[in-house]
Structures are given as structure tokens and as C-alpha cells.
C-alpha positions as CSV (number, residue, x, y, z in Angstrom):
1,M,46.5,-129.8,-85.0
2,F,43.4,-131.1,-86.8
3,K,40.2,-129.3,-86.5
4,P,37.2,-131.0,-87.2
5,L,35.0,-129.8,-90.2
6,M,31.8,-128.2,-90.1
7,M,29.2,-130.5,-92.1
8,A,25.8,-129.8,-93.8
9,H,22.4,-131.0,-93.4
10,I,20.3,-132.3,-96.5
11,C,18.4,-129.2,-97.8
12,P,14.4,-129.9,-98.0
13,D,12.4,-129.8,-101.2
14,F,11.6,-126.0,-100.5
15,L,13.0,-123.4,-98.6
16,D,11.3,-120.4,-97.5
17,M,14.4,-117.6,-97.3
18,Q,14.7,-114.3,-96.5
19,P,16.5,-112.3,-99.7
20,G,20.3,-112.4,-99.0
21,E,19.9,-114.6,-95.9
22,F,21.8,-117.4,-98.2
23,V,24.6,-117.9,-100.5
24,A,25.1,-120.5,-102.8
25,E,28.5,-122.5,-103.4
26,T,29.4,-125.2,-105.7
27,K,29.4,-128.5,-104.3
28,Y,32.4,-130.2,-105.7
29,D,32.7,-134.0,-106.3
30,G,36.3,-134.6,-104.7
31,E,37.4,-135.0,-101.8
32,R,37.1,-132.8,-98.8
33,I,40.3,-131.7,-97.4
34,E,41.5,-129.2,-94.6
35,V,44.9,-127.5,-94.8
36,L,47.2,-126.2,-92.5
37,V,49.6,-123.8,-93.5
38,S,52.5,-122.9,-90.9
39,T,55.8,-121.7,-90.6
40,G,58.7,-124.4,-91.4
41,H,60.4,-126.0,-94.5
42,D,58.1,-128.7,-96.4
43,D,60.6,-131.0,-98.3
44,L,62.8,-128.1,-99.1
45,F,59.9,-127.0,-101.9
46,T,58.9,-123.8,-99.8
47,D,59.6,-121.8,-96.9
48,K,56.3,-123.2,-95.2
49,R,54.9,-126.2,-94.1
50,I,52.0,-127.7,-95.7
51,T,49.8,-130.3,-93.7
52,A,46.5,-131.6,-94.9
53,W,44.0,-133.9,-93.6
54,S,40.8,-135.7,-94.9
55,R,37.4,-135.0,-93.4
56,Y,38.0,-137.7,-90.9
57,G,41.0,-136.3,-89.9
58,L,43.3,-138.6,-91.5
59,E,47.0,-137.2,-93.2
60,R,46.8,-136.6,-96.6
61,K,49.7,-136.3,-99.0
62,L,49.8,-133.5,-101.6
63,P,51.6,-133.1,-104.6
64,T,54.5,-130.7,-105.0
65,H,52.6,-128.6,-107.3
66,L,49.7,-128.2,-104.7
67,I,52.0,-127.6,-101.7
68,E,54.1,-124.9,-104.0
69,E,50.8,-123.2,-104.3
70,L,49.4,-123.5,-101.0
71,A,52.5,-121.9,-99.5
72,K,51.4,-118.7,-101.3
73,L,48.9,-118.1,-98.6
74,P,49.1,-116.8,-95.1
75,C,49.6,-119.2,-92.1
76,G,46.1,-120.7,-91.0
77,Y,43.9,-123.4,-91.6
78,Y,41.8,-123.6,-94.6
79,D,38.6,-125.8,-95.5
80,G,38.1,-127.0,-99.1
81,E,37.9,-129.8,-101.9
82,L,40.8,-131.6,-103.4
83,L,39.6,-132.2,-107.0
84,V,40.2,-133.3,-110.6
85,P,38.4,-131.3,-113.2
86,G,35.8,-133.3,-115.0
87,A,36.3,-136.3,-112.7
88,R,34.3,-137.8,-110.2
89,S,35.7,-138.4,-106.4
90,Y,37.1,-141.2,-106.9
91,G,39.5,-139.8,-109.6
92,V,41.5,-138.0,-106.7
93,K,43.1,-140.9,-105.5
94,V,43.9,-142.1,-109.1
95,I,48.0,-142.0,-109.3
96,E,48.0,-141.0,-112.8
97,N,45.6,-137.8,-111.9
98,A,48.1,-136.4,-109.3
99,S,49.5,-133.7,-111.6
100,L,45.7,-132.6,-112.2
101,L,44.7,-132.0,-108.7
102,Q,43.3,-128.9,-107.8
103,Y,42.3,-127.3,-104.5
104,H,39.0,-125.0,-104.1
105,I,38.9,-123.3,-100.8
106,F,35.8,-122.0,-99.4
107,D,36.3,-121.6,-95.7
108,L,38.2,-120.3,-92.7
109,P,37.7,-122.7,-90.0
110,E,39.9,-120.7,-87.6
111,L,37.5,-117.8,-87.7
112,D,34.8,-119.5,-86.1
113,T,33.3,-116.7,-84.3
114,L,32.9,-114.7,-87.4
115,M,29.5,-114.7,-89.3
116,Y,30.0,-116.3,-92.7
117,D,29.8,-113.0,-94.5
118,N,32.6,-111.7,-92.4
119,R,34.8,-114.8,-93.0
120,R,34.1,-114.7,-96.6
121,K,35.4,-111.2,-96.7
122,V,38.7,-112.2,-95.0
123,L,39.0,-115.0,-97.4
124,E,38.6,-113.3,-100.9
125,E,41.1,-110.8,-99.4
126,I,43.4,-113.7,-98.6
127,C,43.3,-115.1,-101.8
128,R,43.5,-111.9,-104.0
129,K,47.0,-110.6,-102.0
130,S,48.2,-114.2,-102.3
131,K,47.9,-114.3,-106.2
132,I,46.8,-117.8,-106.0
133,G,44.5,-119.1,-109.0
134,K,46.8,-121.5,-111.3
135,M,45.9,-125.0,-109.4
136,V,44.5,-123.4,-106.0
137,H,41.3,-121.4,-106.3
138,L,38.7,-119.8,-104.4
139,A,35.2,-121.3,-104.5
140,R,32.5,-119.4,-106.0
141,S,29.9,-117.7,-104.1
142,I,26.2,-116.3,-105.1
143,K,23.9,-114.8,-102.8
144,V,20.5,-115.8,-103.6
145,N,17.2,-113.8,-102.7
146,S,14.4,-116.6,-103.4
147,W,14.1,-120.1,-103.6
148,S,13.6,-120.0,-107.6
149,E,16.9,-118.5,-107.8
150,V,18.5,-121.6,-106.2
151,I,16.6,-123.8,-108.6
152,D,18.2,-121.8,-111.5
153,I,21.7,-122.0,-110.2
154,R,21.3,-125.8,-108.8
155,D,19.7,-126.6,-112.4
156,D,23.1,-124.7,-114.5
157,A,25.1,-126.7,-112.0
158,W,23.8,-129.9,-113.0
159,R,24.0,-129.0,-116.6
160,Q,27.6,-128.2,-116.4
161,G,28.3,-131.9,-114.5
162,E,28.7,-130.7,-110.9
163,E,27.4,-132.5,-108.1
164,G,25.2,-129.9,-106.7
165,L,25.0,-126.8,-104.5
166,I,25.8,-125.9,-100.8
167,L,23.5,-123.4,-99.3
168,K,25.3,-121.3,-96.5
169,R,23.4,-119.0,-94.2
170,T,25.2,-115.7,-94.4
171,S,24.7,-115.1,-90.6
172,G,25.8,-118.6,-89.6
173,L,29.3,-119.1,-87.7
174,Y,32.0,-122.1,-88.3
175,Q,30.9,-124.8,-86.0
176,C,33.7,-127.3,-86.0
177,G,32.7,-130.9,-86.2
178,K,29.1,-130.0,-86.0
179,R,26.4,-131.0,-88.7
180,S,24.6,-127.5,-88.6
181,K,21.5,-126.4,-90.8
182,D,23.3,-123.2,-91.5
183,W,24.9,-125.4,-94.4
184,L,22.2,-127.3,-96.6
185,K,23.3,-129.4,-99.2
186,I,21.5,-130.0,-102.7
187,K,22.6,-133.0,-104.5
188,N,21.7,-134.6,-107.7
189,L,20.3,-138.1,-106.8
190,C,19.6,-141.1,-109.0
191,H,17.1,-143.7,-108.1
192,A,17.5,-147.5,-108.2
193,V,15.1,-150.6,-107.1
194,L,17.0,-153.5,-105.5
195,T,15.8,-156.5,-103.3
196,V,15.9,-157.1,-99.6
197,T,17.7,-160.2,-98.7
198,G,18.6,-159.4,-95.0
199,F,19.4,-157.3,-92.1
200,V,22.5,-156.3,-90.2
201,A,22.1,-155.9,-86.6
202,G,22.5,-152.2,-84.9
203,T,24.4,-151.4,-81.9
204,S,23.0,-149.3,-79.0
205,T,24.8,-146.0,-80.3
206,K,21.8,-143.3,-80.6
207,Q,22.4,-143.5,-84.7
208,N,22.4,-146.9,-85.4
209,R,20.0,-148.9,-82.9
210,G,17.8,-151.9,-82.8
211,P,17.8,-155.3,-84.2
212,F,17.1,-154.2,-88.0
213,A,19.5,-150.9,-88.0
214,M,20.6,-151.7,-91.7
215,V,18.9,-153.5,-94.4
216,R,20.9,-155.6,-96.8
217,L,19.9,-155.2,-100.6
218,R,20.9,-157.0,-103.9
219,D,20.4,-155.3,-107.3
220,D,19.7,-157.5,-110.4
221,E,23.6,-157.9,-111.4
222,G,24.2,-159.1,-108.2
223,N,25.8,-156.1,-106.1
224,V,25.2,-155.9,-102.2
225,I,24.7,-152.9,-100.5
226,T,23.2,-151.9,-97.1
227,V,21.7,-148.8,-96.1
228,K,20.0,-147.5,-93.0
229,T,16.4,-148.2,-91.9
230,R,14.8,-144.9,-92.5
231,N,13.1,-144.1,-89.4
232,T,11.9,-145.3,-86.3
233,F,8.7,-146.2,-87.7
234,E,10.4,-148.6,-90.4
235,L,12.4,-150.0,-87.3
236,Q,9.3,-150.5,-85.3
237,R,7.3,-152.1,-88.2
238,F,10.6,-154.6,-88.6
239,E,10.1,-155.6,-84.8
240,Q,6.7,-156.1,-84.8
241,D,6.7,-159.1,-87.3
242,G,9.2,-161.1,-84.9
243,A,10.1,-163.3,-87.4
244,P,13.7,-164.6,-87.7
245,D,15.8,-162.6,-90.2
246,D,15.9,-165.3,-92.9
247,E,11.7,-165.6,-92.7
248,H,11.0,-162.1,-92.5
249,P,8.4,-160.8,-94.4
250,A,10.4,-158.0,-95.8
251,I,12.9,-160.5,-97.3
252,G,12.3,-160.2,-101.4
253,R,10.5,-157.0,-101.2
254,K,11.4,-154.3,-103.6
255,L,13.2,-151.0,-101.8
256,V,13.7,-148.0,-103.8
257,I,16.9,-146.3,-102.8
258,L,18.5,-142.7,-103.8
259,F,22.3,-142.7,-104.6
260,Q,24.6,-140.0,-106.1
261,E,26.0,-142.1,-109.0
262,R,27.3,-145.5,-109.9
263,T,31.5,-146.4,-109.6
264,P,33.2,-148.3,-112.2
265,D,32.9,-151.2,-110.1
266,G,29.3,-151.3,-110.1
267,S,28.9,-149.7,-106.6
268,Y,26.7,-147.2,-105.5
269,R,27.8,-143.8,-104.0
270,H,26.1,-142.8,-101.0
271,P,23.2,-145.0,-101.1
272,R,20.1,-144.3,-98.7
273,W,16.4,-145.4,-98.4
274,D,14.0,-143.7,-100.0
275,R,10.7,-145.7,-100.1
276,W,9.0,-149.3,-100.6
277,E,8.4,-149.7,-104.3
278,N,4.7,-150.3,-103.8
279,E,4.1,-147.8,-101.0
């Protein structure tokens, strides 16, 4: 049965930390995957059954070489990233890349009553005894003592083309299905300036409410995207104007967005509101 994965908050621009309070792990640019290794045959390749799910609980079929490698692990749940070395996340689902797929393990959701340090020791011992390492790897973990050390590791990761870092609190528990500040993500983001063309009505849900919960934007190439309204203050500004959507004063204004990268089809990966261009 799928266990909902733990998620990370965005790291602030500065973090006051105690020596050894956090570790830094590579933030891989792939597909987050949970793997269950259990007893039973899996397509006759091994004497184990390998079941994989995406972060949203959708079952994911893995290639034979990963099934055989993952079967070396003892039965249990493993949290990690499926990736193609040197490729972006959209390369993970390209059929031609199937033989290049690797899986990097970084946590054990089943041991959710243990602190990170203890879970990591168990994971390291599992990986050592299982003799993995060809296509299944243990993710790197580096203890950090100061924010300046984090910046140095972050910059080195970016120079090597990595997406960024995940800072994990060494005393933190694995919180299935939760977005916890015990995990903080640092991503290499880009900026772009797009034009507001309209709005998308929100719903009554807590995360996406109000008449202008989403803003529709277009770039100079004609690509159209939507981003969430940044905060309650911006939402109230829209509502106070009181104009119909197509006559709203914000139509035509320039908005700066943050995004991870441009995809081959021109889309923006993980776009989010940054600021108005002239404010």
C-alpha cells in the first residue's frame, strides 16, 4: 500500500542554524518515486516483488534493470528519485532513456518514529549490505554547520548542473503526507516578465480561494500560463478594484515570475509569482 511522501518547504534566503542541526542532500531533477520491496516474484526476474508509485500515489512501471537491482534490498519502503544522469526531469519518461534510468534512495518512510540521523544510519547499513551501486544509489548526505557552508555546497551543486539542495533537520521525523519545515528545498530559479491577460476563478478550498486566485499570463512568444495569486494582500487588491475581468486594471500589467527552467515546448517549469515589474 502506498505511503504518502513527506514534502519540503521553500528555504528562506537565510537560515540561522546550529552546527550539525541540518544535513544537505542533492535535490535531483527527476521523478520522486516511492518503492515497496516485498516477497513474491516480479515477472520472473527476481524472488522479490517491486512496486513503485509517483508522489501522488500513481503506480509507476520500472524497467527490468532497476527491478533486478532493487530486489537486492530487504523488504520495506524506500523514498527516492528516479532520474536520467545529465537529463532534466522530462527526460525520465522518454522511452529511449529507459535503459539509462537510475534510482537514488534518500529515506525510509516506514521508520517514521526515528529521527533523520537514525534513519540514515539504517539506510546506509542496508545499502552497504545489499551491495547496490550500479543503477541504484544511496543519495549523498553532508552535515553542515553554518549557512555559509550551505551556500558553498549549493553553488557547487549548481555548477555541476544539479537542481539544488534539500536541507534536512537531523532530529526531524519522517512525516508521511506532510509538508514540513524539517525539510527545506533550495532551487536554482530563473526570472521572466510576462503580461497579465486575465484571471481564473478560485474555489472555496483553503489553498485556492477567491475570484482571482489564479492569474493568467502570456509571454512575448505567445505561451500562456497561470500562477497562483501571491498572497491575501494581492488577492484583496484585485477584489477591491471591482472591475469585470476583461476590464480589470491589472490587465496588461507586467508580472515577474520565478520558474525552474524552460522545457523544449517553451513551457515554464514550476512557475510562481515573484513581483510586479514596477513595484
